[in-house]
BATI-255653 format. One record per atom (N, C-alpha, C): residue number from 1; residue in one letter; y, z, x. Coordinates in nm, 4 decimals, always signed. Atoms other than C-alpha are relative to their C-alpha. Last residue first. Layout:
N
{NUM,"a",{Y,Z,X}}
...
//
This chain:
86
{86,"x",{-0.0359,-0.1477,-0.0564}}
{86,"x",{+0.5568,+20.5681,+2.4429}}
{86,"x",{+0.1390,+0.0311,-0.1078}}
{85,"x",{+0.0717,-0.0985,+0.0808}}
{85,"x",{+0.3695,+20.2709,+2.2715}}
{85,"x",{+0.0562,+0.1162,+0.0329}}
{84,"x",{-0.0061,-0.0092,+0.1837}}
{84,"x",{+0.6156,+19.9908,+2.3362}}
{84,"x",{-0.0411,+0.1451,-0.0551}}
{83,"x",{-0.1602,-0.0308,+0.0744}}
{83,"x",{+0.6527,+20.1063,+2.7203}}
{83,"x",{+0.0241,-0.0441,-0.1300}}
{82,"x",{-0.0398,-0.1163,-0.0476}}
{82,"x",{+0.2813,+20.0809,+2.7735}}
{82,"x",{+0.1358,+0.0737,-0.0188}}
{81,"x",{+0.1065,-0.0834,+0.0874}}
{81,"x",{+0.2143,+19.7754,+2.6098}}
{81,"x",{+0.0386,+0.1400,+0.0066}}
{80,"x",{-0.0794,+0.0091,+0.1505}}
{80,"x",{+0.4916,+19.6052,+2.8149}}
{80,"x",{-0.0485,+0.0661,-0.1134}}
{79,"x",{-0.1608,-0.0312,-0.0030}}
{79,"x",{+0.3355,+19.7093,+3.1290}}
{79,"x",{+0.0768,+0.0326,-0.1326}}
{78,"x",{+0.0461,-0.1136,-0.0047}}
{78,"x",{-0.0080,+19.5865,+3.0399}}
{78,"x",{+0.1036,+0.1100,-0.0158}}
{77,"x",{+0.0124,-0.0332,+0.1054}}
{77,"x",{+0.1541,+19.2555,+2.9753}}
{77,"x",{-0.0415,+0.1696,-0.0409}}
{76,"x",{+0.1180,+0.0224,+0.0501}}
{76,"x",{+0.3125,+19.2204,+3.2929}}
{76,"x",{-0.0355,+0.0361,-0.1166}}
{75,"x",{+0.0507,+0.0737,+0.0743}}
{75,"x",{+0.6470,+19.1874,+3.3473}}
{75,"x",{-0.1409,-0.0261,-0.0396}}
{74,"x",{-0.0688,-0.0333,+0.1328}}
{74,"x",{+0.7495,+19.5539,+3.4503}}
{74,"x",{-0.0495,-0.1558,-0.0713}}
{73,"x",{+0.1252,-0.1135,+0.0891}}
{73,"x",{+0.4364,+19.5032,+3.7133}}
{73,"x",{+0.0846,+0.0117,-0.1027}}
{72,"x",{+0.1837,+0.0593,+0.0730}}
{72,"x",{+0.5772,+19.1804,+3.8235}}
{72,"x",{-0.0700,+0.0723,-0.0660}}
{71,"x",{-0.0221,+0.1059,+0.0990}}
{71,"x",{+0.9562,+19.2783,+3.8583}}
{71,"x",{-0.1207,-0.0612,-0.0393}}
{70,"x",{+0.0103,-0.0584,+0.1054}}
{70,"x",{+0.8305,+19.6127,+4.0327}}
{70,"x",{+0.0034,-0.1117,-0.1136}}
{69,"x",{+0.1194,-0.0500,+0.1065}}
{69,"x",{+0.6535,+19.4048,+4.2732}}
{69,"x",{+0.0176,+0.0661,-0.1002}}
{68,"x",{+0.0624,+0.1203,+0.0396}}
{68,"x",{+0.9676,+19.1914,+4.3841}}
{68,"x",{-0.1013,+0.0503,-0.0699}}
{67,"x",{-0.0823,+0.0533,+0.1400}}
{67,"x",{+1.1826,+19.4886,+4.3771}}
{67,"x",{-0.0760,-0.0596,-0.0739}}
{66,"x",{+0.0100,-0.1352,+0.1078}}
{66,"x",{+0.9299,+19.6519,+4.6465}}
{66,"x",{+0.0515,-0.0448,-0.1507}}
{65,"x",{+0.1078,+0.0127,+0.0257}}
{65,"x",{+0.9207,+19.3309,+4.8555}}
{65,"x",{-0.0446,+0.1181,-0.1204}}
{64,"x",{+0.0373,+0.1374,+0.0675}}
{64,"x",{+1.3021,+19.3255,+4.8707}}
{64,"x",{-0.1466,-0.0135,-0.0583}}
{63,"x",{-0.0755,-0.0303,+0.1264}}
{63,"x",{+1.3275,+19.6940,+4.9617}}
{63,"x",{+0.0086,-0.1087,-0.0832}}
{62,"x",{+0.0780,-0.0605,+0.0613}}
{62,"x",{+1.0851,+19.5989,+5.2442}}
{62,"x",{+0.0268,+0.0515,-0.1569}}
{61,"x",{+0.0854,+0.0839,+0.0480}}
{61,"x",{+1.2984,+19.3236,+5.3438}}
{61,"x",{-0.1126,+0.0720,-0.0698}}
{60,"x",{-0.0326,+0.0833,+0.1106}}
{60,"x",{+1.6011,+19.5385,+5.3360}}
{60,"x",{-0.1101,-0.0785,-0.0426}}
{59,"x",{+0.0132,-0.0251,+0.1301}}
{59,"x",{+1.4420,+19.7919,+5.5379}}
{59,"x",{+0.0462,-0.1064,-0.1304}}
{58,"x",{+0.1555,-0.0308,+0.0522}}
{58,"x",{+1.3196,+19.5791,+5.7841}}
{58,"x",{+0.0203,+0.0694,-0.1237}}
{57,"x",{+0.0371,+0.1177,+0.0757}}
{57,"x",{+1.6869,+19.4324,+5.8412}}
{57,"x",{-0.1585,+0.0256,-0.0563}}
{56,"x",{-0.0706,+0.0477,+0.1612}}
{56,"x",{+1.8359,+19.7630,+5.8083}}
{56,"x",{-0.0760,-0.1090,-0.0405}}
{55,"x",{+0.0588,-0.0908,+0.0801}}
{55,"x",{+1.5698,+19.8618,+6.1039}}
{55,"x",{+0.0739,-0.0013,-0.1275}}
{54,"x",{+0.1367,+0.0352,+0.0092}}
{54,"x",{+1.6629,+19.5834,+6.3401}}
{54,"x",{-0.0569,+0.0741,-0.0859}}
{53,"x",{+0.0131,+0.1534,+0.0760}}
{53,"x",{+2.0287,+19.6372,+6.2856}}
{53,"x",{-0.1456,-0.0565,-0.0065}}
{52,"x",{+0.0023,-0.0309,+0.1503}}
{52,"x",{+1.9779,+20.0183,+6.3720}}
{52,"x",{-0.0058,-0.1201,-0.0673}}
{51,"x",{+0.0972,-0.0623,+0.0542}}
{51,"x",{+1.8161,+19.9024,+6.7020}}
{51,"x",{-0.0037,+0.0386,-0.1821}}
{50,"x",{+0.0936,+0.1392,+0.0222}}
{50,"x",{+2.0775,+19.6902,+6.7913}}
{50,"x",{-0.1188,+0.0346,-0.0726}}
{49,"x",{-0.0263,+0.0565,+0.1462}}
{49,"x",{+2.3148,+19.9213,+6.6885}}
{49,"x",{-0.0952,-0.0702,+0.0030}}
{48,"x",{+0.0053,-0.1249,+0.0850}}
{48,"x",{+2.1456,+20.1951,+6.9610}}
{48,"x",{+0.0310,-0.0984,-0.1564}}
{47,"x",{+0.1614,-0.0153,-0.0181}}
{47,"x",{+2.1299,+19.9580,+7.2263}}
{47,"x",{-0.0442,+0.0553,-0.1204}}
{46,"x",{+0.0310,+0.1190,+0.0094}}
{46,"x",{+2.5223,+19.8786,+7.1904}}
{46,"x",{-0.1697,-0.0361,-0.0160}}
{45,"x",{+0.0139,+0.0253,+0.1627}}
{45,"x",{+2.5487,+20.2492,+7.1759}}
{45,"x",{-0.0262,-0.1708,-0.0382}}
{44,"x",{+0.1223,-0.0852,+0.0734}}
{44,"x",{+2.3442,+20.2759,+7.5097}}
{44,"x",{+0.0736,-0.0279,-0.1327}}
{43,"x",{+0.1539,+0.0555,+0.0296}}
{43,"x",{+2.5582,+20.0127,+7.6763}}
{43,"x",{-0.0905,+0.0492,-0.1048}}
{42,"x",{-0.0025,+0.1014,+0.1106}}
{42,"x",{+2.8853,+20.1482,+7.5636}}
{42,"x",{-0.1257,-0.0733,-0.0025}}
{41,"x",{-0.0209,-0.0344,+0.1469}}
{41,"x",{+2.7992,+20.4519,+7.7161}}
{41,"x",{+0.0204,-0.0520,-0.1170}}
{40,"x",{+0.1423,-0.0311,+0.0355}}
{40,"x",{+2.6817,+20.3306,+8.0598}}
{40,"x",{-0.0028,+0.0271,-0.1782}}
{39,"x",{+0.1012,+0.1214,+0.0263}}
{39,"x",{+3.0366,+20.1311,+8.0363}}
{39,"x",{-0.1479,+0.0316,-0.0169}}
{38,"x",{-0.0362,+0.0736,+0.1517}}
{38,"x",{+3.2038,+20.4537,+7.9335}}
{38,"x",{-0.0593,-0.1367,-0.0141}}
{37,"x",{+0.0252,-0.0963,+0.1156}}
{37,"x",{+3.0596,+20.6341,+8.2313}}
{37,"x",{+0.0155,-0.0521,-0.1050}}
{36,"x",{+0.1444,+0.0224,-0.0006}}
{36,"x",{+3.1351,+20.3621,+8.4902}}
{36,"x",{-0.0487,+0.0993,-0.1026}}
{35,"x",{+0.0105,+0.1539,+0.0364}}
{35,"x",{+3.5033,+20.3694,+8.3599}}
{35,"x",{-0.1747,-0.0150,-0.0083}}
{34,"x",{-0.0001,-0.0003,+0.1594}}
{34,"x",{+3.5010,+20.7399,+8.4072}}
{34,"x",{-0.0198,-0.1382,-0.0496}}
{33,"x",{+0.1344,-0.0652,+0.0590}}
{33,"x",{+3.3756,+20.7326,+8.7786}}
{33,"x",{+0.0080,-0.0135,-0.1720}}
{32,"x",{+0.1449,+0.0920,-0.0330}}
{32,"x",{+3.6326,+20.4395,+8.8493}}
{32,"x",{-0.1115,+0.0900,-0.0656}}
{31,"x",{-0.0262,+0.0998,+0.1211}}
{31,"x",{+3.9110,+20.6902,+8.6805}}
{31,"x",{-0.0901,-0.0829,+0.0253}}
{30,"x",{+0.0221,-0.0789,+0.1333}}
{30,"x",{+3.7937,+20.9838,+8.8943}}
{30,"x",{-0.0036,-0.1033,-0.1149}}
{29,"x",{+0.1413,-0.0760,+0.0104}}
{29,"x",{+3.7925,+20.7749,+9.2052}}
{29,"x",{-0.0396,+0.0133,-0.1014}}
{28,"x",{+0.0522,+0.1290,+0.0182}}
{28,"x",{+4.1285,+20.6335,+9.1671}}
{28,"x",{-0.1353,+0.0044,-0.0500}}
{27,"x",{-0.0556,+0.0295,+0.1286}}
{27,"x",{+4.2933,+20.9704,+9.1210}}
{27,"x",{-0.1064,-0.1390,-0.0655}}
{26,"x",{+0.0907,-0.0816,+0.0312}}
{26,"x",{+4.1120,+21.0741,+9.4511}}
{26,"x",{+0.0129,-0.0379,-0.1592}}
{25,"x",{+0.1404,+0.0464,-0.0286}}
{25,"x",{+4.2699,+20.7588,+9.5884}}
{25,"x",{-0.1016,+0.1185,-0.0658}}
{24,"x",{+0.0149,+0.1523,+0.0724}}
{24,"x",{+4.6092,+20.8355,+9.4556}}
{24,"x",{-0.1595,-0.0627,+0.0044}}
{23,"x",{+0.0138,-0.0214,+0.1275}}
{23,"x",{+4.5725,+21.1925,+9.5698}}
{23,"x",{-0.0064,-0.1119,-0.0682}}
{22,"x",{+0.1353,-0.0937,+0.0311}}
{22,"x",{+4.4993,+21.1097,+9.9105}}
{22,"x",{-0.0011,+0.0256,-0.1582}}
{21,"x",{+0.0635,+0.0809,-0.0204}}
{21,"x",{+4.8022,+20.8546,+9.9228}}
{21,"x",{-0.1644,+0.0585,-0.0543}}
{20,"x",{-0.0065,+0.0541,+0.1564}}
{20,"x",{+5.0074,+21.1379,+9.7937}}
{20,"x",{-0.0697,-0.0984,+0.0176}}
{19,"x",{+0.0310,-0.0770,+0.1375}}
{19,"x",{+4.9063,+21.3430,+10.0679}}
{19,"x",{-0.0065,-0.0556,-0.0896}}
{18,"x",{+0.1044,+0.0026,-0.0175}}
{18,"x",{+4.9730,+21.0713,+10.3479}}
{18,"x",{-0.0814,+0.1044,-0.1380}}
{17,"x",{+0.0560,+0.1340,+0.0462}}
{17,"x",{+5.2929,+21.0168,+10.1920}}
{17,"x",{-0.1346,+0.0043,+0.0172}}
{16,"x",{-0.0626,+0.0029,+0.1472}}
{16,"x",{+5.4072,+21.3578,+10.2437}}
{16,"x",{-0.0910,-0.1029,-0.0580}}
{15,"x",{+0.1063,-0.0650,+0.0344}}
{15,"x",{+5.2353,+21.3704,+10.6050}}
{15,"x",{-0.0013,+0.0400,-0.1625}}
{14,"x",{+0.1341,+0.0565,-0.0436}}
{14,"x",{+5.4345,+21.0740,+10.7037}}
{14,"x",{-0.0936,+0.0819,-0.0655}}
{13,"x",{+0.0450,+0.1307,+0.0869}}
{13,"x",{+5.7398,+21.2019,+10.5552}}
{13,"x",{-0.1418,-0.0517,-0.0021}}
{12,"x",{-0.0200,-0.0642,+0.1496}}
{12,"x",{+5.7354,+21.5318,+10.7454}}
{12,"x",{-0.0492,-0.0892,-0.1016}}
{11,"x",{+0.1346,-0.0514,-0.0377}}
{11,"x",{+5.6293,+21.3161,+11.0804}}
{11,"x",{-0.0265,+0.0769,-0.1654}}
{10,"x",{+0.0925,+0.1238,+0.0359}}
{10,"x",{+5.9435,+21.1328,+10.9912}}
{10,"x",{-0.1313,+0.0351,-0.0003}}
{9,"x",{-0.0255,+0.0088,+0.1599}}
{9,"x",{+6.1337,+21.4407,+10.9623}}
{9,"x",{-0.0589,-0.0949,-0.0474}}
{8,"x",{+0.0691,-0.0614,+0.0650}}
{8,"x",{+6.0072,+21.5211,+11.2814}}
{8,"x",{+0.0112,+0.0150,-0.1608}}
{7,"x",{+0.1257,-0.0149,-0.0081}}
{7,"x",{+6.1116,+21.2451,+11.4604}}
{7,"x",{-0.0597,+0.0800,-0.1195}}
{6,"x",{+0.0359,+0.1511,+0.0795}}
{6,"x",{+6.4640,+21.2448,+11.3098}}
{6,"x",{-0.1582,-0.0466,+0.0254}}
{5,"x",{+0.0490,+0.0117,+0.1309}}
{5,"x",{+6.4485,+21.5772,+11.4038}}
{5,"x",{+0.0047,-0.0836,-0.0794}}
{4,"x",{+0.1161,-0.0816,+0.0352}}
{4,"x",{+6.3833,+21.5024,+11.7853}}
{4,"x",{-0.0042,+0.0515,-0.1729}}
{3,"x",{+0.1045,+0.0592,-0.0227}}
{3,"x",{+6.6044,+21.2125,+11.7991}}
{3,"x",{-0.1287,+0.0681,-0.0287}}
{2,"x",{-0.0402,+0.0895,+0.1430}}
{2,"x",{+6.9171,+21.4190,+11.6568}}
{2,"x",{-0.1536,-0.0464,+0.0184}}
{1,"x",{+0.0095,-0.0761,+0.0737}}
{1,"x",{+6.8463,+21.6868,+11.9633}}
{1,"x",{-0.0580,-0.0735,-0.1655}}
//
């Protein structure tokens, strides 16, 4: 009788451990999926940052060109005459 109880207790313990293992496997899969999602999201952010840096560089260049043109216009004789006559 003691052997039967012992076997039953061991079988119950095995079942509990199997359930715990299955739960841990499920948690691991969920975490792996979340990590994969975050990796792809990070790649999207890196691509977006690259695009924004390129756009920023383009706008800085355009701004510098416009400032140079403004300086040229403001330093011209006709601009000086117009500003004096105002």
